[in-house]
N, C-alpha and C positions, 0 to 999 in steps of 0.2 A: 464440513462443519461451518455453520454460520458464525461469523465473528461479531462481537459487540461493537456497534457503531455509536459513537458519541457525537453530539452536535459540534459544529466547527468552532474552534476556539475554546472548547471546554475540555480540560484535562481531567483525568481520573482523580489525582490528588485534590484538585479544587472541588470536584463533585463530592468526594468523600468528606472533605473538610466542612463543607456546607451542611451535610447531613449530621455530622458530629456536633456542630454548633447548635443546630436545631434541637438535637437530642438533649444537649445540656440545658438549653433554655426550658424545654418542656419538663425536664427532670427537676428544675428549680421550682416549678409550680406544683408538681406532684409531691415533692419531698415533704412539705408541711403536713400532708395528710397522715404521714407515718409518725408525726409528733403530737398532733392535736386531735385527729379524727377518731371516732369510736372504732373498735376492733383493730384497725391498723396500727394504732399507737400503743397497743397492749405490750407490756414488757415481757409477756410470755413468748412473744415472737423474737427470735434472735436477730441480731443486727444484720447478719448476712442474708437472712431470709427477707428482711424488710428492704434491703438494698436491691436484691434480685427482683422483688415484686415491683418496687418503684421503677427500676430500669425497664421491666416488661411493660408497665403502663406507659412509660415515656416513649418506648419504641412504637407502641400501637398508636399513640396520640400525635407523634411528631409529624407524620404526613398531613394530618388534618390541620395542625397548628401552623405549620410553615408553608401552607399551600399558596398563600397570597402575601407573603411577607419576605422582604429582602433581609437576610441575616446580616447584621453589621459585621464587617470584616476587621475594622480597627479595634484595638483593645479597649479604648475608652467607650466607644459606642456599645460594644458587646457587654462590658461591665455594667453600663447603665441599664441595658435590657435585662441582664441577669438579676439585678436588684429589683427591678419592676416585677419580674416573674415571681421572685420570692415573696414580695409583698402581696401579690394577688393570691398566691397559694396559701399564705398565712390567713388572709381575710376569709377565703373560702373554707379552710379547715376550721377556723374559729367558729363559724356559724354552725358547723356540724358538731364540734366538740362541746358546745353549750349543753347539749342534751345529756351527755354522760356526766358532765360536771353537775348538772341538776340532780341526777340520780345519786351521785356520791354525796352531795350536800344534804339532800333529804334523808338519806339513809344514816348519815352521821348524826343529824339532829335526832332521829328516832332512836339510835343507839344510846345517845345521851339521856333521853327521857326514860328509856327502859332500864338502863343501868349497864348495858353491855360495854360501854366505853371504858369501864374499869379494866376490862380484859382485852384491850385492843391488840390485834395481831397484825402482821404484815400481810397485806393482800398480794398474792403472787401475780394477779392480773394487772395491777396498777403500780406495785412497788411501794405503796405508802401504807401507813397504819389504817386499818379498818377493822371494826368489830364485826360481830356475827351478822347482823342485819345488813351492814354495809357490803359484806362479801356476797350475801344472798342477792341483794338488789343489783349489784354490779354484774355478777355472773348471769342473772336473769336478763338484764338489759343487753349484754353482749350476745346471749343466745337469741334474743328477739331480732337483733340486727343481722345475725347470720341467717336466720330462717326467712327473713323478709328480703333477702338478697341485698342487704345494705351496701356491701362492697360494690356490687354491680351498679347500684343507684349512684354511689359516689363517683365512680368512674364515668358514668353517663353524664352526671352533672358537671364533672370536670371538662368533658368534651364539649358540653354546651357552653361552658364559660369562654371557650375560644371564639364562639360566635358573638358573645356579648362584650368580651374584652380580648380582642385579638393580640397576638404578639406585637410588642412595640407600643402598646397603649397601657394606660393605668387608670383605675377608677378615680373619681373626684374625691377630694378630702372630705367633703360633706357626706358622701355616700359611705366612706369608711368610718366616719364619726358616728353616723346613725347605726351602722352595724355594730360598733363597739358598745354604744349605749343600749341597743336592743339586747345584746348578749348579757350585759350586766343586769338588765331588768328581767330577762327570761329565766335566769338561773334560780332565784328565790321563788318566783311564782310557780314555775313548773315543779320545783322541789316540794312545795306545799301541796300542789295538786296530786303528786304521786303518793305522798304519805299521809294526806289529810285524814282519812277515816281512822287509820291506826293511831295517829297522834291524838285525835280527839278522844278515842277510847282510853288511851293510856292516861291522859290528863284527867278524865273523869274518874278513872280508877284511883289515881292519886288523891283526888278530892274526896272520894268516898272513904279511903283509908285515913285521910286527915280528920274527917268527922268521927270515924271510929276511935281514933286516938284521943279525941276530946271526950267522947262518951265513955270509953272504957280505957282509962289511963294505964291500967295494969297489963294490957295486951301489948306484946312486942310487935308493933305494926311493921317495923322494918323487916323482920324475919318472915312474917306472913305475907306482907305486901309485895315483896320482890318476886317470889315465885308466881303469884297471881298475875302480876304485870307481864311477866314473861309468857305465861300461858295465853293471856289475852292478846298480847302482841303477835305471837306466832299464829294464833287462830285467825286474826284479822288479816295478817299478811298473806296467809294461804288463801283466804277468801277473796282478797283484793287483787292478787297477782294477774288473773285474766284481764281485769279492767286496766291494770297498769300496763300490760303488754299491748293492748289496743291503743292506749294513750301514747306509749312510746313510739309505736309505728306511725301514728298520725303526726306526732311531734317531730319525728325525724324527717318525714316528707315536707312538713311545714318549714323546718329550719333549712332544708335543702333549697326550697323555693325562695326563702328570705335571703339566703346567701347569694343566689344568682341575681335576685332583684337588686341587692345592694351593689354587686359588681357592675350591674348595668346602669346604676345611678338612679334606680326607681325607688 
């Protein structure tokens, strides 16, 4: 039987310890995806499943990440590298989480206009209050991410991030600032793009019923108008979902590229 031969001066505990430290550093960059990124951050996934998935991603990416990096052996150096990796992971996950935040913001605005916000329920996918349309748009967005292999794209982008921001390096403050500002500007713009047709139709319906209330004061516009707005909203939501799916797919890929460009300082 052939015995395992180690290089001279390299002991097995030292080799194993280096791999463990590399695994922990990669896990620090992977972890924020399970807090901010679409699908992976869903509360429907139990904590144990999230940890096992994050550990599996870290095991797969650790050889790539630590290929040309000397893992710090002193506690202070390792702690600094760990903080850097957490920061890079948060920045990358933030760029991806913007899309789901835009979906939730747009759906919440639409629920308010239609009147569904009066009966808000707790969304099991996000763990926050969401009315009917909010749950529809959130579940539809998560379905689109799954069908387009969004998790695979996120892991591929994370692997690419080690070429742009290797272990032991950190993006510039200007790049992170531009990423944060871009995220703040993207959420309202994309939210309006997703719900624009439905919102315009609901506002026009409100205007029409306002004119009817002035012309026919004895008509109970509230009782008649609410069901009509609901019907109009559901009809246009059903008609616009295919276009919303295409926009979500393009937006996800665009945000993935933006996140990588921000990490690279572009």
